[in-house]
C-alpha positions in Angstrom: 47.1 -64.8 -0.3 49.0 -62.4 -2.7 45.7 -62.3 -5.0 43.6 -62.1 -2.2 45.3 -59.0 -0.9 44.9 -57.5 -4.4 41.4 -57.8 -4.6 40.6 -56.7 -1.5 42.5 -53.9 -2.2 40.8 -53.3 -5.6 37.0 -53.7 -3.6 38.2 -51.2 -1.3 39.1 -48.5 -4.4 35.7 -49.2 -6.2 33.6 -49.0 -2.6 35.5 -45.4 -2.6 33.6 -42.7 -4.4 35.0 -40.8 -7.3 36.3 -37.1 -6.3 32.8 -35.0 -7.7 33.4 -32.4 -10.4 30.4 -30.9 -9.0 30.9 -27.7 -6.4 30.8 -29.1 -2.7 29.8 -26.2 -1.3 27.0 -27.3 1.5 25.5 -24.1 1.0 21.5 -24.7 -0.3 21.0 -22.0 -3.4 18.4 -19.5 -2.9 15.2 -20.5 -4.5 14.1 -16.8 -4.3 17.1 -14.9 -5.8 16.8 -11.0 -5.1 17.1 -9.6 -8.8 19.7 -6.9 -7.1 20.4 -4.9 -10.2 17.1 -4.7 -11.8 14.0 -2.6 -11.4 11.5 -4.7 -9.0 8.2 -4.0 -9.9 7.6 -1.6 -7.0 10.4 0.6 -8.5 8.5 0.5 -11.8 5.4 1.2 -10.2 6.8 4.4 -8.4 8.5 5.4 -11.5 5.2 5.3 -13.5 3.4 7.1 -10.9 5.7 9.4 -10.5 5.8 10.2 -14.7 2.2 10.5 -14.4 1.9 13.3 -12.0 5.2 14.9 -13.3 3.4 15.1 -16.8 0.5 16.4 -15.3 2.2 19.5 -13.9 4.1 19.7 -17.2 0.8 20.7 -19.1 0.3 24.1 -16.8 4.4 25.1 -16.8 4.1 28.0 -19.1 0.7 29.3 -16.8 3.1 28.6 -13.7 6.7 28.4 -14.1 7.0 27.2 -10.1 5.7 23.9 -10.6 9.1 23.5 -12.3 10.9 23.0 -9.3 8.2 20.3 -8.4 9.0 18.5 -11.8 12.6 18.3 -10.9 11.7 16.5 -7.5 9.9 14.2 -9.8 13.1 13.7 -11.8 15.0 13.2 -8.7 13.0 10.8 -7.1 12.8 8.6 -10.2 17.0 9.0 -10.2 17.1 7.9 -6.8 15.0 4.7 -7.6 17.6 3.8 -10.5 20.7 4.6 -7.8 19.4 2.1 -5.0 19.2 0.0 -8.2 22.9 -0.1 -8.8 24.0 -1.0 -5.1 24.3 -4.8 -3.6 25.0 -4.3 0.0 22.8 -5.2 3.0 21.9 -1.9 4.0 21.0 -0.7 0.3 18.8 -3.9 -0.2 17.0 -2.8 3.4 16.4 0.4 2.0 14.9 -0.9 -1.6 12.7 -3.1 0.4 11.2 -0.3 2.9 11.3 2.8 0.7 7.6 2.5 0.3 6.9 3.9 4.0 8.3 7.5 2.6 7.3 7.8 -0.8 3.7 6.6 -0.4 3.3 9.5 2.6 5.1 12.3 -0.1 2.7 11.0 -2.7 0.0 11.5 -0.5 1.0 15.1 0.5 1.6 16.3 -3.0 -2.4 15.5 -3.5 -3.9 18.9 -2.3 -0.5 20.5 -4.2 -2.1 19.3 -7.9 -5.7 19.7 -6.7 -5.0 23.5 -6.9 -2.3 23.7 -9.4 -4.5 21.8 -11.9 -7.5 23.7 -11.0 -9.7 20.9 -10.3 -13.0 21.7 -8.8 -14.4 20.2 -5.8 -16.3 16.8 -6.3 -18.1 16.6 -2.9 -21.4 18.2 -4.6 -21.4 15.1 -6.6 -20.5 12.7 -4.4 -23.1 13.7 -1.9 -25.6 13.5 -4.7 -24.4 10.3 -5.6 -25.2 8.9 -2.0 -28.4 10.2 -1.7 -29.3 8.2 -4.9 -27.8 5.3 -3.3 -29.4 6.0 0.2 -26.0 6.0 1.5 -27.3 10.0 3.5 -29.9 7.6 5.0 -27.3 5.3 6.7 -25.3 8.5 7.7 -28.3 10.0 9.4 -29.2 6.9 11.0 -25.9 6.1 12.3 -26.0 9.9 13.7 -29.4 9.0 15.4 -27.4 5.8 17.4 -24.1 7.2 18.0 -23.0 7.0 21.7 -19.8 7.9 23.2 -18.2 4.9 23.8 -18.6 4.0 20.0 -17.5 7.2 19.0 -14.1 6.7 20.7 -13.8 2.9 19.8 -13.9 3.5 16.4 -12.0 6.9 16.0 -9.3 4.6 18.1 -9.9 2.2 15.1 -9.8 4.7 12.3 -6.5 5.8 13.9 -4.7 2.8 13.6 -5.3 2.3 9.9 -1.5 3.4 8.9 0.0 1.7 12.0 -2.2 -1.7 11.5 -0.6 -1.4 7.6 2.9 -1.2 9.2 2.3 -3.7 11.7 1.2 -6.4 8.7 4.2 -5.3 7.0 6.6 -5.6 9.8 5.0 -9.3 10.6 5.4 -10.3 6.7 9.3 -9.1 6.8 10.1 -11.8 9.6 7.2 -14.4 8.7 7.5 -14.3 4.4 10.5 -14.7 1.9 11.9 -11.7 0.7 10.4 -12.2 -2.9 6.7 -12.6 -1.1 7.3 -8.9 0.8 8.2 -7.7 -2.3 4.8 -9.0 -3.8 3.2 -7.7 -0.9 4.8 -4.5 -0.8 4.1 -3.6 -4.6 0.3 -4.8 -4.1 0.0 -2.5 -1.1 1.7 0.4 -3.0 -0.3 -0.1 -5.9 -3.7 0.2 -4.0 -2.4 3.4 -2.3 -1.6 5.0 -5.6 -4.4 3.8 -7.5 -6.5 5.7 -4.6 -4.4 8.8 -5.3 -5.2 9.0 -8.8 -8.3 8.6 -7.9 -8.4 11.7 -5.6 -7.2 13.6 -8.6 -10.3 12.3 -10.9 -12.9 13.7 -8.5 -11.3 15.5 -5.5 -13.1 16.1 -2.5 -13.1 16.7 1.2 -15.5 14.5 2.7 -18.7 14.5 4.7 -16.5 15.0 7.5 -16.5 18.8 6.6 -20.1 18.9 5.5 -22.8 20.0 7.8 -25.5 17.2 8.2 -27.2 19.2 10.9 -26.5 16.2 13.2 -25.3 16.1 16.8 -21.7 16.7 16.8 -19.9 13.5 17.9 -18.7 13.3 21.0 -16.4 10.2 22.2 -14.4 9.8 26.2 -11.3 10.5 26.9 -8.8 10.7 23.2 -11.9 11.0 20.7 -11.1 15.1 20.4 -6.9 14.7 20.3 -6.9 11.5 17.9 -9.5 13.9 15.3 -7.8 16.7 15.6 -4.3 15.0 15.2 -5.4 13.3 12.3 -6.6 16.9 10.7 -3.3 18.6 11.6 -1.1 15.7 9.9 -3.6 15.7 7.0 -3.7 19.8 6.1 -6.4 20.1 3.6 -6.8 17.2 1.5 -9.1 16.1 -1.0 -8.8 12.0 -0.4 -12.4 11.2 -0.2 -12.9 8.9 -3.6 -12.7 6.0 -3.4 -11.9 5.3 0.4 -8.6 4.5 0.5 -8.7 3.0 3.8 -10.9 0.5 2.7 -8.9 -0.3 -0.5 -5.9 -0.7 1.4 -7.2 -2.9 4.5 -9.0 -5.3 1.8 -6.0 -6.0 0.2 -4.3 -6.2 3.3 -6.7 -9.1 4.2 -5.3 -10.8 1.2 -1.8 -10.2 2.2 -2.2 -11.5 5.9 -3.7 -14.9 4.8 -0.3 -15.6 4.1 1.0 -15.0 7.5 -1.6 -17.4 9.2 -5.3 -17.9 9.7 -5.5 -16.0 12.9 -3.8 -13.0 11.8 -6.3 -13.0 8.6 -8.9 -13.3 10.7 -8.0 -10.5 12.8 -7.2 -8.2 9.8 -10.5 -9.0 8.5 -12.1 -7.7 11.6 -10.0 -4.5 11.1 -11.2 -4.2 7.9 -14.6 -4.2 9.0 -14.6 -1.8 11.9 -12.3 0.2 9.5 -15.2 0.5 7.1 -17.8 1.2 9.7 -15.7 4.0 11.3 -15.2 5.8 7.8 -18.8 6.4 7.5 -19.8 6.6 11.0 -17.3 9.4 11.4 -17.9 11.3 9.1 -14.4 10.7 6.6 -16.2 9.4 3.7 -19.0 9.1 2.1 -20.7 5.5 1.4 -20.0 5.9 -2.3 -16.6 6.2 -1.6 -16.6 2.9 0.5 -18.6 0.9 -2.4 -15.6 2.2 -4.6 -13.0 1.3 -2.4 -14.1 -2.3 -2.0 -14.8 -2.4 -5.9 -11.1 -1.4 -6.3 -9.4 -3.5 -4.2 -11.6 -6.5 -5.9 -10.5 -5.1 -9.0 -6.9 -5.0 -8.0 -6.6 -8.6 -6.8 -8.0 -9.9 -9.7 -5.0 -9.1 -12.2 -2.5 -8.4 -9.6 -0.5 -11.9 -10.4 -0.8 -11.3 -14.1 0.7 -7.9 -13.5 3.2 -8.7 -11.2 4.4 -11.8 -13.5 4.8 -9.3 -16.2 6.9 -6.8 -14.4 8.9 -9.3 -12.3 12.2 -9.9 -13.7 12.9 -13.1 -11.9 9.3 -14.5 -12.9 9.8 -13.2 -16.4 12.9 -15.8 -16.7 
C-alpha cells in the first residue's frame, strides 16, 4: 500500500508542469512596434523638403532680407518634428500620424511665395506649346465642343472632391489597417504631393483655366460657379499646374486603396479616371500636365518600397 501510494505521488508530480521561467503575460507581442523615439520616414521626408525650400530662400537673403522670417519658420517646423518624436503618449502619437494634414497644405500655400521671391518665370507658354505638339489642345477644343451643363456640373463636383476623397481614404486606412501600414500610406501620399510641389517650382504655371481659348464659357446647373469660385478663392494665385498633382495623388491612392478592399479599390479607380477627365474638361490642367502626373506616380510606385525600407528604422533592423 505504501509503495503504491508513493508511486502514485511520483506520477502526479511528474504530470504537473514545471513552473516556467518565461514571462507569463498573455498579451501578444506587437508584430509591428511603433518606433516612438525615432524619426519616421514621413518625418524625414518633410525635413528634407523643408530644408530644400529653405535653402532656395537662403540664396536670396542678401537681395531680400525679409525671407529670413520664412527661413526661421522652416527651422521651427523641423524643430517641431523632432519634438513630436520625443513623446510617446497616445495623443502625441495620434498627432504624429496625422500632422501631414497641416504640413501638406502649408507647403502648398508657400508655392506662390517661392515663385515670386525666386523671380521664377511663368511656364504657361512652354506648356501650351508642348500641348499643341502632342495634340492636347485638339482634345481641349473637342471637349469644349461637346460640353453640356449636366456633365460640367458633375465633373466640377468630382474635381472639388479631390481633397475630401484623399482624406476619406486615409480615414478608412486608419481603421482598416495597422499603424505601420498607415505610416507607409501616409508617406506615399505625402511624397507624391511634395514631388508635385517641387515640379511647380521647376515649371511654374497657372494653367489653361486662366487662358482664353476662345471657347464658350463653361456653364453648370446649380453648384458649378459656387464650387469653381470657392476653389479659386481657397487656392489664391497659384502656380500648381505641372505636373498634375490631382492625377498623381489619386493614382497612388489607388495603390493604397487596393489594401482596403476590392470594392474600395475599384471605386477609387473610377474616381481617378474622373479626376483626370475633369482636370482637362474644366481647363484646370494642360494635357501634358496629366501625362506628367501619371508618369511621376508610376515612377514613385516603382521605387517606393526600396526608399521606404531605407528610411524606416524598424525595417532597417
